[in-house]
Structure formats: structure tokens, C-alpha cells
C-alpha positions in Angstrom: 7.4 3.9 9.5 7.6 0.3 8.1 10.1 -1.1 5.7 9.3 -1.1 2.0 9.2 -4.9 2.1 7.5 -6.7 5.0 4.7 -8.8 6.3 1.4 -7.2 7.4 -0.1 -7.9 10.8 -3.8 -8.8 10.4 -6.2 -5.9 10.8 -3.4 -3.5 11.6 -2.5 -0.4 9.5 1.1 -0.3 8.3 2.5 3.0 6.9 5.4 3.3 4.5 6.9 6.6 3.3 8.1 6.7 -0.3 9.8 9.6 -2.1 8.2 9.3 -5.6 5.2 10.4 -7.6 4.7 6.9 -9.0 4.5 4.0 -6.5 4.0 0.3 -6.9 2.4 -1.8 -4.2 3.0 -5.6 -4.7 1.3 -8.5 -3.0 4.4 -10.8 -2.8 2.8 -14.1 -1.7 -0.9 -13.6 -2.3 -1.8 -14.8 1.2 -4.6 -12.2 1.5 -5.9 -9.1 -0.1 -4.1 -5.8 0.7 -6.1 -2.6 0.9 -4.2 0.5 0.1 -4.6 4.3 0.6 -2.2 7.1 -0.2 -2.1 10.0 2.3 -2.9 10.4 6.0 -6.2 8.6 6.1 -6.0 4.9 7.0 -7.7 2.3 4.9 -10.0 -0.4 6.3 -10.4 -4.0 5.3 -12.9 -4.6 2.5 -13.5 -0.8 2.2 -15.9 0.5 -0.4 -14.3 4.0 -0.1 -13.3 5.1 -3.7 -9.9 6.3 -2.3 -9.1 2.8 -1.0 -7.7 0.3 -3.5 -7.4 -3.5 -3.3 -4.4 -5.5 -4.4 -5.9 -9.0 -5.0 -4.8 -12.1 -3.0 -2.7 -13.3 -5.9 1.1 -13.7 -5.7 2.7 -11.0 -7.7 -0.5 -8.9 -8.0 0.3 -5.1 -8.0 -1.2 -1.7 -8.3 0.6 1.4 -9.4 -0.4 4.8 -7.9 0.5 8.2 -9.4 0.1 11.5 -7.6 1.2 14.7 -9.3 3.1 16.4 -6.5 4.5 19.9 -6.8 7.6 21.1 -5.0 10.8 19.4 -4.0 9.5 17.0 -1.4 7.9 14.0 -3.2 7.3 12.0 0.0 4.1 10.1 0.1 2.7 8.0 2.8 1.3 4.6 1.7 -1.1 3.0 4.2 -1.7 -0.8 4.0 -4.1 -3.1 5.8 -5.2 -6.7 5.4 -7.4 -9.3 7.1 -4.4 -11.7 6.9 -0.6 -11.6 6.9 0.5 -11.2 3.3 4.0 -10.1 2.4 4.2 -6.8 0.6 6.5 -4.6 -1.3 6.2 -0.8 -1.8 8.6 0.6 -4.3 9.1 4.0 -6.1 8.9 3.7 -9.9 
């Protein structure tokens, strides 16, 4: 799994595990859009799938995700992809 702060490799899925029900994905430098999906399915660049979300290519742009998870294990897998190499941050809230 990748670090919670890093730089994406163009057109390559990066997975980050986070233990939280609420998660923020931040585009730190705005170099390119970041496409995000929570769970085991990988997102694709410029996806129109309703389960894939876009964090705009704007420095400081963010999306917050909330999944109601029952049980003690609150681990979620966040999958990221971009056509460029933006820096990102994935944080529990």
C-alpha cells in the first residue's frame, strides 16, 4: 500500500488503506485531476462511472468520502489514478 501523502505515477492505480469512516482526498499541487474510488475496484482516468469521483486539478481541491461501516475494522481502501503526476494526501477525518 502507498503512503498517505505521495505523488501519483501517470495512468497507474495507487491504493491507500485508511482506518476511518470519513476520508479526505486532497490534490496538493493541482498538477492534474485525481480520480478516486473507495473499495476493491480500480478507477480509470476520466471515468464516467458513478462510483468514481474526480478531485479537480486545482491546488488544495479535496473530496470527502463517508462510508457507514459496521464492526470494529474501519479499514477502507482508497484507489487513486491520474493522467499526470499530482501530489496527493489521503487522511482520516
